[in-house]
Backbone as ProteinMPNN parsed JSONL, in Angstrom:
{"seq_chain_A": "MSLAYLIFGLVAGVGVSRLQFFYKAQDIVLAWFHWVMLTVWFLLASGILGFVTTSFEEQEPQAASMAILIFGGGLLVLTFLGYRFGFKPTLKKKA", "coords_chain_A": {"N_chain_A": [[13.415, 0.589, -32.473], [12.158, -1.399, -30.878], [13.621, -1.438, -28.873], [13.39, 1.334, -27.224], [10.511, 0.591, -26.512], [10.8, -1.239, -25.099], [12.213, -0.148, -22.749], [10.452, 1.756, -21.885], [8.375, 0.198, -21.348], [9.369, -1.151, -18.988], [10.048, 1.188, -17.165], [7.389, 1.638, -16.895], [6.151, -0.422, -15.688], [7.565, -0.53, -13.249], [6.801, 1.763, -12.444], [3.888, 1.475, -11.937], [4.302, -0.71, -10.229], [5.427, 0.535, -7.891], [3.351, 2.824, -7.208], [1.358, 0.872, -6.69], [2.528, -0.225, -4.486], [2.459, 2.15, -2.715], [-0.225, 2.326, -2.609], [-1.41, 0.519, -1.374], [-0.059, 0.695, 1.252], [-1.504, 2.874, 1.968], [-0.614, 5.417, 1.809], [-1.058, 7.208, -0.244], [-4.462, 8.289, -1.262], [-6.618, 7.194, -3.861], [-8.677, 8.445, -5.985], [-11.596, 8.127, -8.111], [-11.212, 9.843, -10.346], [-8.858, 10.06, -10.259], [-7.431, 7.518, -11.296], [-8.671, 7.74, -13.829], [-7.17, 10.182, -15.069], [-4.856, 9.0, -14.734], [-4.594, 7.016, -16.646], [-5.37, 8.084, -19.028], [-3.172, 9.871, -19.222], [-1.117, 7.837, -19.449], [-1.845, 6.447, -21.698], [-1.501, 8.835, -23.57], [1.159, 9.211, -23.28], [2.203, 6.714, -24.251], [1.348, 6.981, -26.741], [2.721, 9.072, -27.803], [5.332, 8.26, -27.675], [5.312, 6.092, -29.615], [4.922, 7.57, -31.922], [6.94, 9.108, -32.256], [9.035, 7.161, -32.098], [8.621, 5.631, -34.353], [8.573, 7.844, -36.46], [11.327, 8.304, -36.356], [12.391, 5.738, -36.966], [11.66, 5.974, -39.608], [12.827, 7.615, -41.157], [12.52, 10.481, -40.254], [13.58, 12.517, -38.548], [13.068, 15.273, -38.19], [10.3, 15.529, -38.137], [10.04, 13.851, -35.745], [11.133, 15.367, -34.031], [9.478, 17.808, -33.742], [7.33, 16.461, -32.628], [8.04, 15.966, -30.336], [8.184, 18.326, -29.114], [5.983, 19.546, -29.611], [3.77, 17.899, -28.573], [5.215, 16.435, -26.598], [5.731, 18.535, -24.843], [2.934, 19.633, -24.372], [2.138, 17.64, -23.114], [3.829, 17.379, -21.143], [2.891, 20.245, -19.763], [0.071, 19.235, -19.215], [0.748, 17.261, -17.254], [1.965, 18.653, -14.999], [-0.223, 20.108, -14.486], [-2.338, 18.374, -13.953], [-1.044, 17.114, -11.594], [-0.77, 19.171, -9.723], [-3.561, 20.357, -9.193], [-4.957, 17.941, -9.165], [-3.963, 15.526, -7.958], [-2.024, 16.614, -5.532], [-3.622, 18.116, -3.503], [-5.01, 15.825, -2.532], [-2.744, 14.111, -1.556], [-1.628, 12.357, 1.289], [-0.429, 13.554, 4.333], [2.146, 12.738, 6.493], [2.197, 12.125, 10.041]], "CA_chain_A": [[12.086, 0.877, -31.975], [11.784, -2.1, -29.774], [14.718, -0.933, -27.557], [12.383, 2.149, -26.788], [9.338, 0.057, -26.136], [11.288, -1.915, -23.622], [12.636, 0.884, -21.823], [9.244, 2.178, -21.653], [7.732, -1.08, -20.411], [9.93, -1.162, -17.839], [9.526, 2.337, -16.417], [5.689, 1.875, -16.725], [6.059, -1.412, -14.756], [8.145, -0.017, -11.874], [5.779, 2.967, -12.137], [2.543, 0.498, -11.471], [4.495, -1.503, -9.32], [5.31, 1.723, -6.948], [2.057, 2.996, -6.909], [0.633, -0.433, -5.96], [3.027, -0.284, -3.199], [1.831, 3.28, -1.941], [-1.751, 2.452, -2.398], [-1.526, -0.55, -0.208], [0.068, 1.078, 2.494], [-2.296, 3.452, 2.127], [0.227, 6.749, 1.551], [-1.994, 7.818, -1.24], [-5.519, 7.877, -1.836], [-6.691, 7.729, -5.329], [-10.359, 8.617, -6.287], [-12.275, 7.481, -9.516], [-11.1, 10.695, -11.682], [-7.352, 9.762, -10.466], [-7.403, 6.423, -12.095], [-8.831, 8.237, -15.405], [-6.032, 10.728, -15.427], [-3.374, 8.278, -14.873], [-4.827, 6.138, -18.022], [-5.087, 9.252, -20.113], [-1.908, 10.406, -19.236], [0.065, 6.625, -20.058], [-1.812, 6.609, -23.24], [-0.815, 9.848, -24.37], [2.449, 9.074, -23.367], [2.484, 5.634, -25.075], [1.174, 7.112, -28.04], [3.776, 9.977, -28.522], [6.446, 7.334, -27.728], [4.748, 5.172, -30.849], [5.048, 8.338, -32.908], [8.366, 9.402, -32.215], [9.874, 6.204, -32.255], [8.329, 5.184, -35.804], [9.254, 8.776, -37.029], [12.887, 8.034, -36.319], [12.788, 4.536, -38.018], [11.339, 6.145, -41.081], [14.136, 8.704, -41.325], [12.003, 11.781, -40.313], [13.949, 13.539, -37.608], [12.292, 16.724, -38.179], [8.899, 14.952, -37.549], [10.066, 13.436, -34.547], [11.603, 16.546, -33.267], [8.247, 18.594, -33.574], [6.365, 15.754, -31.909], [8.731, 15.835, -28.96], [8.356, 19.67, -28.883], [4.718, 19.943, -29.319], [3.016, 16.897, -28.003], [5.606, 16.204, -25.252], [5.193, 20.005, -24.209], [1.813, 19.499, -24.121], [1.949, 16.449, -22.231], [4.369, 18.149, -19.751], [1.924, 21.058, -19.031], [-1.156, 18.571, -18.353], [1.33, 16.586, -16.293], [1.958, 19.495, -13.878], [-1.737, 20.924, -14.184], [-2.923, 17.422, -13.215], [-0.67, 16.984, -10.309], [-1.101, 20.367, -8.651], [-4.626, 20.278, -9.16], [-5.598, 16.622, -9.069], [-3.206, 15.122, -7.114], [-1.358, 17.593, -4.493], [-4.627, 18.05, -2.664], [-5.193, 14.515, -1.823], [-1.97, 13.191, -0.685], [-2.02, 12.427, 2.986], [0.418, 14.041, 5.079], [2.395, 11.846, 7.617], [2.229, 12.721, 10.941]], "C_chain_A": [[11.589, -0.171, -30.667], [12.288, -2.074, -28.501], [13.943, 0.031, -26.907], [11.139, 1.407, -26.052], [9.765, -0.269, -24.803], [11.368, -1.041, -22.666], [11.468, 1.346, -21.086], [8.508, 1.431, -20.805], [8.132, -1.173, -19.242], [9.875, -0.135, -16.831], [8.369, 1.906, -16.103], [5.516, 0.447, -15.734], [6.505, -1.07, -13.308], [7.363, 0.964, -11.479], [4.34, 2.425, -11.369], [3.213, -0.012, -10.371], [4.771, -0.581, -7.693], [4.196, 1.967, -6.593], [1.363, 2.161, -6.327], [0.86, -0.456, -4.445], [2.528, 0.712, -2.169], [0.484, 3.239, -1.691], [-1.979, 1.642, -1.289], [-1.062, -0.005, 1.083], [-0.513, 2.179, 3.006], [-1.539, 5.302, 2.587], [-0.282, 7.559, 0.684], [-3.232, 7.264, -1.319], [-6.069, 8.374, -3.228], [-8.29, 7.733, -5.506], [-10.505, 8.167, -7.846], [-11.329, 8.162, -10.563], [-9.372, 10.669, -11.53], [-6.906, 8.714, -11.329], [-7.725, 6.886, -13.722], [-7.767, 8.866, -15.537], [-4.81, 10.267, -15.581], [-3.452, 7.5, -16.36], [-4.839, 6.899, -18.884], [-3.658, 9.382, -20.091], [-0.924, 9.084, -19.98], [-0.515, 6.635, -21.325], [-1.698, 7.563, -24.041], [0.865, 9.871, -24.355], [3.256, 7.87, -24.059], [2.515, 6.163, -26.397], [2.109, 8.252, -28.71], [5.138, 9.353, -28.599], [6.536, 6.6, -29.081], [5.42, 6.237, -31.944], [6.483, 8.825, -33.277], [9.223, 8.521, -32.804], [9.636, 5.846, -33.966], [8.601, 6.674, -36.665], [10.735, 8.968, -37.529], [13.265, 6.981, -37.002], [12.36, 4.847, -39.214], [11.929, 7.26, -41.489], [13.579, 10.015, -41.484], [12.375, 12.302, -39.05], [13.386, 14.79, -37.424], [10.74, 16.393, -37.322], [8.945, 14.852, -35.834], [10.502, 14.482, -33.329], [10.353, 17.434, -32.686], [7.423, 17.714, -32.754], [6.57, 15.858, -30.503], [8.226, 17.389, -28.649], [6.934, 19.92, -28.552], [3.791, 19.171, -28.814], [3.72, 16.886, -26.341], [5.519, 17.758, -24.523], [3.959, 20.131, -23.706], [1.376, 18.657, -22.915], [2.682, 17.004, -20.675], [3.647, 19.314, -19.061], [0.45, 20.292, -18.581], [-0.547, 17.742, -17.431], [1.222, 17.689, -14.872], [0.738, 20.023, -13.651], [-2.478, 19.604, -13.343], [-2.106, 16.976, -11.776], [-0.59, 18.099, -9.563], [-2.514, 20.615, -8.758], [-5.566, 19.009, -9.052], [-4.785, 15.777, -7.882], [-2.53, 15.409, -5.904], [-2.392, 17.535, -3.581], [-4.698, 16.949, -1.73], [-4.037, 13.611, -1.31], [-2.108, 13.407, 0.82], [-0.555, 12.817, 3.378], [0.739, 12.949, 5.894], [2.499, 12.714, 8.743], [3.174, 12.19, 11.955]], "O_chain_A": [[10.857, 0.158, -29.734], [11.808, -2.445, -27.43], [13.673, -0.351, -25.769], [10.884, 1.782, -24.908], [9.353, 0.166, -23.728], [10.602, -1.124, -21.706], [11.431, 1.354, -19.856], [8.049, 1.823, -19.732], [7.3, -1.286, -18.342], [9.668, -0.47, -15.665], [8.193, 1.734, -14.896], [4.527, 0.46, -15.001], [5.809, -1.341, -12.33], [7.158, 1.139, -10.278], [3.86, 2.958, -10.369], [2.635, 0.267, -9.32], [4.375, -0.996, -6.604], [3.81, 1.376, -5.584], [0.665, 2.547, -5.389], [0.065, -0.598, -3.516], [2.217, 0.382, -1.024], [-0.05, 3.896, -0.798], [-2.668, 2.006, -0.336], [-1.753, -0.288, 2.062], [-0.288, 2.583, 4.146], [-1.942, 6.087, 3.446], [0.027, 8.745, 0.793], [-3.373, 6.046, -1.427], [-6.029, 9.526, -3.662], [-8.964, 6.822, -5.023], [-9.559, 7.916, -8.592], [-10.745, 7.526, -11.44], [-8.644, 11.123, -12.413], [-5.998, 8.971, -12.119], [-7.093, 6.425, -14.673], [-7.001, 8.219, -16.252], [-3.889, 10.748, -16.24], [-2.469, 7.417, -17.096], [-4.213, 6.488, -19.861], [-3.002, 8.949, -21.037], [-0.141, 9.316, -20.901], [0.29, 6.842, -22.233], [-1.765, 7.333, -25.249], [1.616, 10.395, -25.179], [4.448, 7.872, -24.365], [3.452, 5.939, -27.164], [2.242, 8.351, -29.93], [5.994, 9.753, -29.388], [7.619, 6.472, -29.653], [6.301, 5.864, -32.72], [6.987, 8.885, -34.399], [9.994, 8.784, -33.727], [10.616, 5.84, -34.71], [8.913, 6.407, -37.825], [11.205, 9.49, -38.54], [14.31, 7.024, -37.652], [12.626, 4.014, -40.081], [11.32, 7.906, -42.343], [13.865, 10.725, -42.448], [11.417, 12.588, -38.332], [13.306, 15.253, -36.286], [10.278, 16.865, -36.283], [8.278, 15.432, -34.977], [10.278, 14.414, -32.121], [10.214, 17.724, -31.498], [6.66, 18.36, -32.036], [5.699, 15.857, -29.633], [7.762, 17.418, -27.51], [6.6, 20.405, -27.471], [2.766, 19.788, -28.526], [3.157, 17.164, -25.282], [5.087, 17.735, -23.371], [3.808, 20.711, -22.631], [0.548, 18.901, -22.037], [2.217, 17.014, -19.535], [3.758, 19.405, -17.838], [-0.217, 20.768, -17.662], [-1.354, 17.356, -16.586], [0.487, 17.477, -13.907], [0.559, 20.462, -12.515], [-3.078, 19.776, -12.282], [-2.798, 16.461, -10.898], [-0.222, 17.822, -8.422], [-2.656, 21.582, -8.01], [-6.78, 19.103, -8.872], [-5.41, 15.513, -6.855], [-2.401, 14.458, -5.132], [-2.116, 16.789, -2.642], [-4.522, 17.002, -0.513], [-4.26, 12.545, -0.736], [-2.579, 14.384, 1.403], [0.402, 12.385, 2.735], [-0.157, 12.138, 6.129], [2.826, 13.892, 8.6], [3.313, 12.77, 13.032]]}, "name": "protein", "num_of_chains": 1, "seq": "MSLAYLIFGLVAGVGVSRLQFFYKAQDIVLAWFHWVMLTVWFLLASGILGFVTTSFEEQEPQAASMAILIFGGGLLVLTFLGYRFGFKPTLKKKA"}
């Protein structure tokens, strides 16, 4: 389980680093609701990862598979909708 959290932490750290780089270069403009969406998404993703890794550790692969299917699918839909309606209209176009 610690390997999964290590990988998730590395990916999250790189993601936050890249977000900060683009934010400081003013390639993206983020409003308050963008930060709320990103925080909720991160908390949901870490909760799903925790549940799945715990289920595998407790020898419950069916529970982990269903969690990936149901919660992961829901997170994927929320990710698509959040990007489409929240982030895409505010991205700056390079001239």
